N, C-alpha and C positions, 0 to 999 in steps of 0.2 A: 765583379769589381765587389759586387756589394756581399758576395761570398766569403773575401777576403778580410772584409772590412767587420764579417762577423763576430768572430774569432777577439779579433781586438775591441770591439764593443762591449763581450762579452766579460773580456779581460778586465775591463775599464770598470765597467759597474760590478763586479766581485769587489774591486780593491776599493770602491768605492761603500760599499756596503760591510766590507770587511768589520769598518769601528764598532758600527750599531749592532753585528753579533758579538761583537767581542762583551759587549757591555750588556747585551739582552738578557744573561741569566741575573744578573744584579738587579737591571731594572723590574726583573718580575719578581725577584725576591724581595725586596722593598716594596713592591705592589704589595705583595700579599703579606706580610708580615710587619711592615709600618705602617703603610698608607690608607691600607683597610683598616688595621684595629684604631688610627687616630682620626677617621672620617666616621667611623664606629663610635668612638666618644666623643666627639665633637656631637653630633647628630643624639647620641642617646642622652647628652647633659641639656639639653631642650626637649626633654619626653617627662612627663610624669610617670609612665609604667611602658612597656615595650608597648609598639601599636597593635600586637596582635594580641593582646590582652585589653585593650580597650586605651590604650595610653593617648594622650594628648600634647599637641605642643604647647610649650610655657617657659617664662622667664621664673619660675619660684623655686628652681633650684638654684639660680646664682642668687636669686634673692636672699634663700635661705642663708649662703654663702657669705654675702656682705654684712647680714643682719646678726651674723655669727660672733660675738665679743674674742671666741676660739680663737678665731680665723685672725684677726689683729693681731694675737697676741703671738703667734705662729707666724705672722710676718714680720713682725717685728724682730722676734730670738734668731728667724735664718736672717734676716738683712745684717744684724749683727755679727751673727757669726760669718757670713759670707765676706764681707769687709774687714773684721778683725785677722780673722784666721789666714783669708787668702792674701793678705798683706804679709802678715808674719812669716807667712810658712817660705812666702817669695823672697825674701830678705833673706832668711836661714839657707834656704835651700841654693840664691844664688850666692854667699858666703862658703857653703860647703863645696859648690860645683867647682869655686875660685882654688880653694884650697886644695881637692883632690884632683883637680889639671895639673897643679904645680908637680905632682907625680914622686912626690917623697919616698923614704923608705917606709912599707906598710901600705901605701896607698890603695893597694890591691884589696887587701883587709879589712882596710877601713871601709872602701866601698862595699864589699860582701857584706859586712856587718852592719853596716847602714839600710841594705835593701830589703833586711829580714824581717822589718816591720810593715813591708809594703805585699808582701807575700802573702800575708796572714788576711782571712777574710772576716770582713765587717761581724759578725757572731762572734769570730773567736776573741779578737780584739775587744767587742764588747764585755763579752762573759770573765775576760783576764782583769778588765781594771773595774769591773764591778766588785769583783772576788779583791783586788786592790785596794782598793779606796772603802771600801768596809770599813769599820770600827775596827774591827779584828782580823783584819788583812793584811795581806803579807807587806802592803805599802808601810803600815803602822808597826809591824812586828818588825820590818826591816830597823826601822828608825829607833826601838825601843832596842833590838840587840848592837845598835852599834852606838848607845847610850846619849843618843840626840833626846830622845825623848823618854819621860820616865813611866811607868805602867798603869798610871794614873792621869795622863797626859795624852793619851793618846786622840787623833784629831779625826772630828766626825766631820769627813771629807764630804759624804755625801747627806748631812744634814743643814748644808749651808741655804742660804736665798736664791731668788733667779739669778741675781748677777755671778756669784760664785759656780753654781750649775752651769752657767757658759762658758765662764774660765776654764773649767774643767775639760766641759767639752771641745774646747778650741784646742788648748794642750793635749789630750789624748788623740784630737783629729789631726794636730801637725806631728805628732810621734810617729801616727801610720803615714800620713799621705809626702810631708817631706822629700823622704826618698825618689818618689814618682817626679815631682820639678824637679830635683837634684840632676836627676839622670837625661830629662829631656835638656836641660841648662848646660850638664857635662857634656854631651851629643852634640851641643850646638857652638859650645868655647873650642871643643875639639877638631871642628870643621874649618875655625877658622886660621889664615896666613900670621903667622908667628911673625913674620917681617913688619905685619903692617905694625903693631904695638913697639917692635924693636925701632922702628922707622920713628916713632913718638916718643921714645926715650934718647935716640940721639936727636933731638931737635930742641931738647931740653925740659920736653914734659913728666911733670911727675907723673907718679902711679895713678895717683887719682885724677889727673887729666888724660892719660891713657886709658885707662877705665872708663870715665863719664865722655869722651869725644870720641872715643875709636870701638871699644871691645863692645860698648853696650850700645851705640846704634847698629853695628857690624850683628847682633845678636838679637834683633828687633823681631824680628818673625818668630824664632824661637822663644823670645819673651813672650810674645802675642799667643802663638800657640799651646805652650804650658798655663800662661794665666785666665785661657777659655775655657780649656778642659775642668782647669783648679775650680772656676768659677761655676761652671757648670754642675760639678761632682760634689762641692759647698750647697749647692740649692737644693740640691736630692738628700742632702745628709739625714737620715731618720733611723737607722738601725741602731747605731752606735749607741744614740740616745736613749731607745727604748731597752736595750740590753742591762743599760747603766741607772737608768731611773725611773724605766715604767714607761706607760701610756701617762699623756696630758701630764705628768710632772712638768716637762719642760715644753710647749709644743714647740714644733716646726710645721712648715707646711706639707711635706711629704707622707710625715707620721700622720698629720690628718686624717689625708686620704686613706691611709691603712684604716684608719679609726673609723673612718665613715663607709668603708666599703668591706670590711671583714670583720669588723667586731660588733658594730650594729647589723639588726637583720632585717630592720624594715626597708621598703624599697624607697622612701623616701630618702633613707640616709645611704644609699646607695646611689640612689642619681645626684646627691648632694657630692657625694662622693666625684662623680664624675664631673660634674661641675668646677670641683675645685683641681681634678688633673688638669682640666682646660687651661685655667688660669696658670698653674704651676706651670704648662707648656709655654704659656706667652710670658710669663714673666722670667723664664731661662733665656728666650730669645729677645728679649728685650735688653736683658741683663745683658747678651753678648755684642748685641749691637751698640750697646751703649758704651762698651767697653770698648771696641772695634774702632768706634770712633772719636772718642778720647783719647785714646792711646796714637788716632792719626794714620793708623792701618787701613779703613775705611777708606780715606781720601786717599791716599797713598795709591792703594789699587785701580781706583777711579782713573787715576791720571793714567799711571800705566797703560791701562785699558785705551784711552780718549790717546 
């Protein structure tokens, strides 16, 4: 009898272990290529040098970050870019998604053209707009040829102050990123049942009421996903800024990590860069949790779990 039960017990054990075996490669991959580097960066941010070279545990790396005025400039600039760019990009992406979802004649071509900027790498985008925004760049040349500006009236786009530079980066970033958010929102809209909106109109709802009371609530999870991904990416922006303005002209958090880790050769700057990278990771996590809580998504998930 025990022998007859053995195959059933083995099969049950195999079925119970199957999910763990399936996710084991992913867990191993993340442990090697994500968890280990993260733990190494955290521990390294508290060292004055590698332990094998006589390094000591210290808080001086974080003290160097918090006493550096460039850190606070970078933090403020990053916050402005995140708040303004993410808000602007969401509104425009949502409007474009609504437009394309109507499936007008030529909507497929419009969608194809709209996603081209998204396919370009950040280096190419930065180089293209650096050449375009120069005084003798292609943007001023186009305005002169169109008769909008005279030869002596060319606009020095790259010679503006801090506010003008932030505005330029927000506009360039929006040009590249809006298609990304638009596609996520469009995919969510195309998954909605049209009967819901039709029922709202049948019962006397205006277009705005249907959008506000039916469409947006049904898209909440899609919106939360798009916003979280965009917030994380906006905090990490730096390459386009460096390609257009160079280092330290418009400091942001990620750029300062690169400056300390790659541009300066002293060990103290490398350790300061590691401390800054840990702080940026913490800021990204806190910003994501704050948005989830503000949007109500975090509370909703807790209620569903309970």
